[in-house]
Backbone atoms as SQL, in Angstrom:
CREATE TABLE atoms (id INTEGER PRIMARY KEY, chain TEXT, resi INTEGER, resn TEXT, atom TEXT, x REAL, y REAL, z REAL);
INSERT INTO atoms VALUES
  (1, 'A', 1, 'UNK', 'N', -55.865, 1.364, -75.233),
  (2, 'A', 1, 'UNK', 'CA', -54.914, 2.143, -74.691),
  (3, 'A', 1, 'UNK', 'C', -55.591, 2.632, -73.473),
  (4, 'A', 2, 'UNK', 'N', -54.864, 2.344, -72.427),
  (5, 'A', 2, 'UNK', 'CA', -55.868, 2.901, -70.944),
  (6, 'A', 2, 'UNK', 'C', -55.252, 4.350, -70.539),
  (7, 'A', 3, 'UNK', 'N', -56.321, 4.978, -70.332),
  (8, 'A', 3, 'UNK', 'CA', -56.100, 6.327, -70.206),
  (9, 'A', 3, 'UNK', 'C', -55.551, 7.001, -68.787),
  (10, 'A', 4, 'UNK', 'N', -54.921, 6.197, -68.103),
  (11, 'A', 4, 'UNK', 'CA', -54.842, 6.494, -66.582),
  (12, 'A', 4, 'UNK', 'C', -54.007, 8.196, -66.757),
  (13, 'A', 5, 'UNK', 'N', -55.018, 8.301, -65.819),
  (14, 'A', 5, 'UNK', 'CA', -54.274, 10.153, -65.469),
  (15, 'A', 5, 'UNK', 'C', -53.355, 9.991, -64.820),
  (16, 'A', 6, 'UNK', 'N', -52.290, 11.116, -64.786),
  (17, 'A', 6, 'UNK', 'CA', -51.158, 11.491, -64.203),
  (18, 'A', 6, 'UNK', 'C', -51.032, 12.280, -62.821),
  (19, 'A', 7, 'UNK', 'N', -51.315, 12.102, -61.571),
  (20, 'A', 7, 'UNK', 'CA', -51.502, 12.991, -60.611),
  (21, 'A', 7, 'UNK', 'C', -50.472, 13.512, -60.469),
  (22, 'A', 8, 'UNK', 'N', -51.017, 14.825, -59.886),
  (23, 'A', 8, 'UNK', 'CA', -49.953, 16.125, -59.560),
  (24, 'A', 8, 'UNK', 'C', -49.989, 16.140, -58.146),
  (25, 'A', 9, 'UNK', 'N', -48.623, 16.663, -57.762),
  (26, 'A', 9, 'UNK', 'CA', -48.214, 16.825, -56.539),
  (27, 'A', 9, 'UNK', 'C', -47.808, 18.000, -56.522),
  (28, 'A', 10, 'UNK', 'N', -48.470, 19.152, -55.500),
  (29, 'A', 10, 'UNK', 'CA', -48.212, 20.395, -55.197),
  (30, 'A', 10, 'UNK', 'C', -47.102, 20.346, -54.254),
  (31, 'A', 11, 'UNK', 'N', -45.541, 20.262, -54.044),
  (32, 'A', 11, 'UNK', 'CA', -44.034, 20.634, -53.733),
  (33, 'A', 11, 'UNK', 'C', -43.802, 21.889, -53.182),
  (34, 'A', 12, 'UNK', 'N', -43.525, 22.337, -51.811),
  (35, 'A', 12, 'UNK', 'CA', -43.211, 23.670, -51.668),
  (36, 'A', 12, 'UNK', 'C', -41.160, 23.843, -51.777),
  (37, 'A', 13, 'UNK', 'N', -41.165, 24.401, -52.055),
  (38, 'A', 13, 'UNK', 'CA', -39.902, 24.925, -53.260),
  (39, 'A', 13, 'UNK', 'C', -39.175, 26.668, -51.944),
  (40, 'A', 14, 'UNK', 'N', -38.074, 26.304, -51.293),
  (41, 'A', 14, 'UNK', 'CA', -37.830, 27.163, -50.663),
  (42, 'A', 14, 'UNK', 'C', -36.264, 27.698, -50.816),
  (43, 'A', 15, 'UNK', 'N', -36.648, 28.877, -51.927),
  (44, 'A', 15, 'UNK', 'CA', -35.071, 29.721, -52.699),
  (45, 'A', 15, 'UNK', 'C', -34.470, 30.139, -51.112),
  (46, 'A', 16, 'UNK', 'N', -33.144, 30.710, -51.916),
  (47, 'A', 16, 'UNK', 'CA', -32.178, 31.603, -50.591),
  (48, 'A', 16, 'UNK', 'C', -33.067, 33.001, -49.738),
  (49, 'A', 17, 'UNK', 'N', -33.970, 33.831, -50.502),
  (50, 'A', 17, 'UNK', 'CA', -34.361, 34.945, -50.288),
  (51, 'A', 17, 'UNK', 'C', -35.367, 34.483, -49.175),
  (52, 'A', 18, 'UNK', 'N', -36.024, 32.470, -48.753),
  (53, 'A', 18, 'UNK', 'CA', -36.543, 32.460, -47.977),
  (54, 'A', 18, 'UNK', 'C', -38.013, 32.833, -47.805),
  (55, 'A', 19, 'UNK', 'N', -38.095, 33.323, -49.219),
  (56, 'A', 19, 'UNK', 'CA', -39.437, 32.918, -49.872),
  (57, 'A', 19, 'UNK', 'C', -39.970, 31.704, -50.282),
  (58, 'A', 20, 'UNK', 'N', -41.315, 31.035, -50.214),
  (59, 'A', 20, 'UNK', 'CA', -41.899, 30.221, -50.843),
  (60, 'A', 20, 'UNK', 'C', -42.367, 30.054, -52.029),
  (61, 'A', 21, 'UNK', 'N', -41.728, 29.064, -52.483),
  (62, 'A', 21, 'UNK', 'CA', -42.596, 28.849, -54.206),
  (63, 'A', 21, 'UNK', 'C', -42.968, 27.422, -54.426),
  (64, 'A', 22, 'UNK', 'N', -43.986, 27.744, -54.596),
  (65, 'A', 22, 'UNK', 'CA', -44.580, 26.006, -55.090),
  (66, 'A', 22, 'UNK', 'C', -44.384, 25.537, -56.706),
  (67, 'A', 23, 'UNK', 'N', -44.186, 24.548, -56.789),
  (68, 'A', 23, 'UNK', 'CA', -43.678, 23.950, -58.103),
  (69, 'A', 23, 'UNK', 'C', -44.567, 22.894, -58.208),
  (70, 'A', 24, 'UNK', 'N', -44.970, 22.685, -59.616),
  (71, 'A', 24, 'UNK', 'CA', -45.373, 20.938, -59.605),
  (72, 'A', 24, 'UNK', 'C', -44.828, 19.919, -59.969),
  (73, 'A', 25, 'UNK', 'N', -44.655, 19.157, -59.566),
  (74, 'A', 25, 'UNK', 'CA', -44.446, 18.065, -59.804),
  (75, 'A', 25, 'UNK', 'C', -45.242, 16.905, -60.537),
  (76, 'A', 26, 'UNK', 'N', -44.800, 16.214, -61.325),
  (77, 'A', 26, 'UNK', 'CA', -45.431, 14.597, -61.469),
  (78, 'A', 26, 'UNK', 'C', -45.594, 14.076, -60.250),
  (79, 'A', 27, 'UNK', 'N', -46.275, 13.296, -59.681),
  (80, 'A', 27, 'UNK', 'CA', -46.097, 11.701, -59.104),
  (81, 'A', 27, 'UNK', 'C', -45.640, 10.785, -59.695),
  (82, 'A', 28, 'UNK', 'N', -44.847, 9.764, -59.206),
  (83, 'A', 28, 'UNK', 'CA', -43.740, 8.793, -59.765),
  (84, 'A', 28, 'UNK', 'C', -44.160, 8.038, -58.616),
  (85, 'A', 29, 'UNK', 'N', -43.918, 6.559, -59.096),
  (86, 'A', 29, 'UNK', 'CA', -43.533, 5.597, -58.295),
  (87, 'A', 29, 'UNK', 'C', -42.171, 5.294, -58.045),
  (88, 'A', 30, 'UNK', 'N', -42.116, 4.747, -56.312),
  (89, 'A', 30, 'UNK', 'CA', -40.885, 4.923, -55.786),
  (90, 'A', 30, 'UNK', 'C', -40.110, 3.581, -56.246),
  (91, 'A', 31, 'UNK', 'N', -40.513, 2.585, -56.305),
  (92, 'A', 31, 'UNK', 'CA', -40.113, 1.470, -57.005),
  (93, 'A', 31, 'UNK', 'C', -39.594, 1.987, -58.656),
  (94, 'A', 32, 'UNK', 'N', -40.716, 1.596, -59.228),
  (95, 'A', 32, 'UNK', 'CA', -40.065, 1.683, -60.726),
  (96, 'A', 32, 'UNK', 'C', -40.098, 3.466, -61.373),
  (97, 'A', 33, 'UNK', 'N', -40.406, 4.071, -60.540),
  (98, 'A', 33, 'UNK', 'CA', -40.508, 5.897, -61.306),
  (99, 'A', 33, 'UNK', 'C', -41.151, 5.562, -62.640),
  (100, 'A', 34, 'UNK', 'N', -42.403, 4.572, -62.374),
  (101, 'A', 34, 'UNK', 'CA', -43.465, 4.775, -63.439),
  (102, 'A', 34, 'UNK', 'C', -44.450, 5.853, -62.875),
  (103, 'A', 35, 'UNK', 'N', -44.778, 7.076, -64.574),
  (104, 'A', 35, 'UNK', 'CA', -45.784, 8.552, -64.044),
  (105, 'A', 35, 'UNK', 'C', -47.051, 8.072, -64.071),
  (106, 'A', 36, 'UNK', 'N', -47.564, 6.840, -64.646),
  (107, 'A', 36, 'UNK', 'CA', -49.307, 6.664, -65.019),
  (108, 'A', 36, 'UNK', 'C', -49.938, 5.723, -64.577),
  (109, 'A', 37, 'UNK', 'N', -50.477, 5.465, -63.546),
  (110, 'A', 37, 'UNK', 'CA', -51.262, 4.261, -63.080),
  (111, 'A', 37, 'UNK', 'C', -52.435, 4.322, -62.685),
  (112, 'A', 38, 'UNK', 'N', -53.617, 3.254, -62.741),
  (113, 'A', 38, 'UNK', 'CA', -55.070, 3.974, -62.243),
  (114, 'A', 38, 'UNK', 'C', -54.679, 4.017, -60.513),
  (115, 'A', 39, 'UNK', 'N', -54.488, 3.558, -60.350),
  (116, 'A', 39, 'UNK', 'CA', -54.503, 3.287, -58.649),
  (117, 'A', 39, 'UNK', 'C', -52.966, 3.532, -58.266),
  (118, 'A', 40, 'UNK', 'N', -52.811, 4.420, -57.377),
  (119, 'A', 40, 'UNK', 'CA', -51.728, 4.721, -56.449),
  (120, 'A', 40, 'UNK', 'C', -52.178, 3.786, -54.875),
  (121, 'A', 41, 'UNK', 'N', -50.699, 3.398, -54.600),
  (122, 'A', 41, 'UNK', 'CA', -50.927, 2.152, -53.533),
  (123, 'A', 41, 'UNK', 'C', -50.248, 2.795, -52.248),
  (124, 'A', 42, 'UNK', 'N', -50.594, 2.035, -51.241),
  (125, 'A', 42, 'UNK', 'CA', -49.488, 2.490, -49.826),
  (126, 'A', 42, 'UNK', 'C', -48.567, 1.507, -50.366),
  (127, 'A', 43, 'UNK', 'N', -47.082, 2.099, -49.671),
  (128, 'A', 43, 'UNK', 'CA', -45.798, 1.244, -49.751),
  (129, 'A', 43, 'UNK', 'C', -44.909, 1.682, -48.449),
  (130, 'A', 44, 'UNK', 'N', -43.694, 0.862, -48.335),
  (131, 'A', 44, 'UNK', 'CA', -43.279, 0.770, -47.220),
  (132, 'A', 44, 'UNK', 'C', -43.180, 1.982, -46.451),
  (133, 'A', 45, 'UNK', 'N', -42.446, 2.690, -46.993),
  (134, 'A', 45, 'UNK', 'CA', -42.475, 3.962, -46.535),
  (135, 'A', 45, 'UNK', 'C', -43.244, 5.131, -46.198),
  (136, 'A', 46, 'UNK', 'N', -44.574, 5.263, -46.721),
  (137, 'A', 46, 'UNK', 'CA', -45.394, 6.403, -47.112),
  (138, 'A', 46, 'UNK', 'C', -46.557, 5.549, -47.931),
  (139, 'A', 47, 'UNK', 'N', -48.271, 6.263, -47.573),
  (140, 'A', 47, 'UNK', 'CA', -49.409, 6.324, -48.300),
  (141, 'A', 47, 'UNK', 'C', -48.993, 6.502, -49.976),
  (142, 'A', 48, 'UNK', 'N', -49.602, 6.123, -50.696),
  (143, 'A', 48, 'UNK', 'CA', -49.894, 6.488, -52.088),
  (144, 'A', 48, 'UNK', 'C', -48.497, 6.521, -53.072),
  (145, 'A', 49, 'UNK', 'N', -47.158, 5.766, -52.329),
  (146, 'A', 49, 'UNK', 'CA', -46.076, 6.112, -52.650),
  (147, 'A', 49, 'UNK', 'C', -45.284, 5.246, -54.134),
  (148, 'A', 50, 'UNK', 'N', -46.499, 4.002, -54.573),
  (149, 'A', 50, 'UNK', 'CA', -46.331, 2.815, -55.318),
  (150, 'A', 50, 'UNK', 'C', -47.387, 2.734, -56.377),
  (151, 'A', 51, 'UNK', 'N', -46.893, 2.813, -57.355),
  (152, 'A', 51, 'UNK', 'CA', -48.202, 2.148, -58.732),
  (153, 'A', 51, 'UNK', 'C', -48.714, 0.717, -58.344),
  (154, 'A', 52, 'UNK', 'N', -49.953, 0.985, -59.418),
  (155, 'A', 52, 'UNK', 'CA', -50.758, -0.275, -58.815),
  (156, 'A', 52, 'UNK', 'C', -49.616, -1.661, -59.153),
  (157, 'A', 53, 'UNK', 'N', -48.906, -1.393, -59.750),
  (158, 'A', 53, 'UNK', 'CA', -48.478, -3.045, -59.806),
  (159, 'A', 53, 'UNK', 'C', -47.146, -3.195, -59.148),
  (160, 'A', 54, 'UNK', 'N', -46.756, -2.464, -58.428),
  (161, 'A', 54, 'UNK', 'CA', -45.254, -2.206, -57.841),
  (162, 'A', 54, 'UNK', 'C', -46.195, -2.287, -55.866),
  (163, 'A', 55, 'UNK', 'N', -47.181, -1.845, -56.104),
  (164, 'A', 55, 'UNK', 'CA', -47.740, -1.837, -54.829),
  (165, 'A', 55, 'UNK', 'C', -48.343, -3.577, -54.591),
  (166, 'A', 56, 'UNK', 'N', -49.277, -4.074, -55.435),
  (167, 'A', 56, 'UNK', 'CA', -49.360, -5.435, -55.377),
  (168, 'A', 56, 'UNK', 'C', -48.092, -6.859, -55.032),
  (169, 'A', 57, 'UNK', 'N', -47.482, -6.515, -55.777),
  (170, 'A', 57, 'UNK', 'CA', -46.189, -7.239, -55.779),
  (171, 'A', 57, 'UNK', 'C', -45.496, -7.215, -54.068),
  (172, 'A', 58, 'UNK', 'N', -45.273, -5.478, -53.629),
  (173, 'A', 58, 'UNK', 'CA', -44.505, -5.517, -52.605),
  (174, 'A', 58, 'UNK', 'C', -45.556, -6.198, -51.528),
  (175, 'A', 59, 'UNK', 'N', -47.540, -5.794, -51.750),
  (176, 'A', 59, 'UNK', 'CA', -47.919, -6.713, -50.729),
  (177, 'A', 59, 'UNK', 'C', -47.626, -8.344, -50.418),
  (178, 'A', 60, 'UNK', 'N', -47.626, -8.911, -51.450),
  (179, 'A', 60, 'UNK', 'CA', -47.804, -10.356, -51.492),
  (180, 'A', 60, 'UNK', 'C', -46.216, -10.620, -51.118),
  (181, 'A', 61, 'UNK', 'N', -45.282, -9.589, -51.487),
  (182, 'A', 61, 'UNK', 'CA', -44.040, -9.984, -50.443),
  (183, 'A', 61, 'UNK', 'C', -43.898, -9.786, -49.028),
  (184, 'A', 62, 'UNK', 'N', -44.183, -8.516, -48.347),
  (185, 'A', 62, 'UNK', 'CA', -45.119, -8.676, -47.309),
  (186, 'A', 62, 'UNK', 'C', -45.396, -9.699, -46.854),
  (187, 'A', 63, 'UNK', 'N', -46.532, -10.429, -47.449),
  (188, 'A', 63, 'UNK', 'CA', -47.586, -11.278, -46.990),
  (189, 'A', 63, 'UNK', 'C', -46.264, -12.433, -46.488),
  (190, 'A', 64, 'UNK', 'N', -45.706, -12.935, -48.275),
  (191, 'A', 64, 'UNK', 'CA', -44.972, -13.874, -48.165),
  (192, 'A', 64, 'UNK', 'C', -43.633, -14.106, -46.824),
  (193, 'A', 65, 'UNK', 'N', -43.144, -12.958, -46.458),
  (194, 'A', 65, 'UNK', 'CA', -42.501, -13.057, -45.894),
  (195, 'A', 65, 'UNK', 'C', -42.987, -12.957, -43.734),
  (196, 'A', 66, 'UNK', 'N', -44.230, -12.287, -44.237),
  (197, 'A', 66, 'UNK', 'CA', -45.206, -12.735, -42.296),
  (198, 'A', 66, 'UNK', 'C', -45.292, -14.363, -42.538),
  (199, 'A', 67, 'UNK', 'N', -45.568, -14.808, -43.598),
  (200, 'A', 67, 'UNK', 'CA', -45.461, -16.384, -43.561),
  (201, 'A', 67, 'UNK', 'C', -44.508, -16.820, -43.512),
  (202, 'A', 68, 'UNK', 'N', -43.560, -16.676, -43.794),
  (203, 'A', 68, 'UNK', 'CA', -42.633, -17.601, -43.320),
  (204, 'A', 68, 'UNK', 'C', -41.634, -17.224, -42.221),
  (205, 'A', 69, 'UNK', 'N', -41.945, -16.221, -41.544),
  (206, 'A', 69, 'UNK', 'CA', -41.572, -15.675, -39.895),
  (207, 'A', 69, 'UNK', 'C', -42.345, -16.747, -39.049),
  (208, 'A', 70, 'UNK', 'N', -43.382, -16.969, -39.754),
  (209, 'A', 70, 'UNK', 'CA', -44.568, -17.474, -38.454),
  (210, 'A', 70, 'UNK', 'C', -44.239, -19.185, -38.219),
  (211, 'A', 71, 'UNK', 'N', -43.555, -20.094, -39.530),
  (212, 'A', 71, 'UNK', 'CA', -43.192, -20.680, -40.169),
  (213, 'A', 71, 'UNK', 'C', -41.839, -20.989, -39.490),
  (214, 'A', 72, 'UNK', 'N', -40.862, -20.622, -38.785),
  (215, 'A', 72, 'UNK', 'CA', -40.495, -20.280, -38.484),
  (216, 'A', 72, 'UNK', 'C', -40.410, -20.310, -36.959),
  (217, 'A', 73, 'UNK', 'N', -41.372, -19.298, -36.603),
  (218, 'A', 73, 'UNK', 'CA', -41.576, -19.767, -35.135),
  (219, 'A', 73, 'UNK', 'C', -42.126, -20.673, -34.443),
  (220, 'A', 74, 'UNK', 'N', -42.549, -21.580, -35.318),
  (221, 'A', 74, 'UNK', 'CA', -43.862, -22.487, -35.168),
  (222, 'A', 74, 'UNK', 'C', -42.713, -23.821, -35.077),
  (223, 'A', 75, 'UNK', 'N', -41.522, -23.731, -35.829),
  (224, 'A', 75, 'UNK', 'CA', -40.654, -25.183, -35.508),
  (225, 'A', 75, 'UNK', 'C', -39.815, -25.104, -34.114),
  (226, 'A', 76, 'UNK', 'N', -39.831, -26.315, -34.239),
  (227, 'A', 76, 'UNK', 'CA', -39.490, -26.219, -32.768),
  (228, 'A', 76, 'UNK', 'C', -37.950, -26.759, -32.755),
  (229, 'A', 77, 'UNK', 'N', -37.009, -26.465, -32.138),
  (230, 'A', 77, 'UNK', 'CA', -35.061, -26.953, -31.924),
  (231, 'A', 77, 'UNK', 'C', -35.174, -28.125, -31.597),
  (232, 'A', 78, 'UNK', 'N', -34.763, -29.025, -32.125),
  (233, 'A', 78, 'UNK', 'CA', -34.101, -30.408, -31.005),
  (234, 'A', 78, 'UNK', 'C', -33.316, -30.000, -29.951);
């Protein structure tokens, strides 16, 4: 069984009295909501927002889209 650690992120929380409190929240993947991964990866909106699996999938999708755009740009129109 993998012993991937769950990273914690400190988030500022403002209450109505305008004082600041720190809340501890568990980090979770922006795509699949997984909380445990051996590596956090960059995503479309922010750094380290995707779990390892989703980060790899997103990177592959992005690479395919770029390749498809390149192919369409190289085709000559009749």
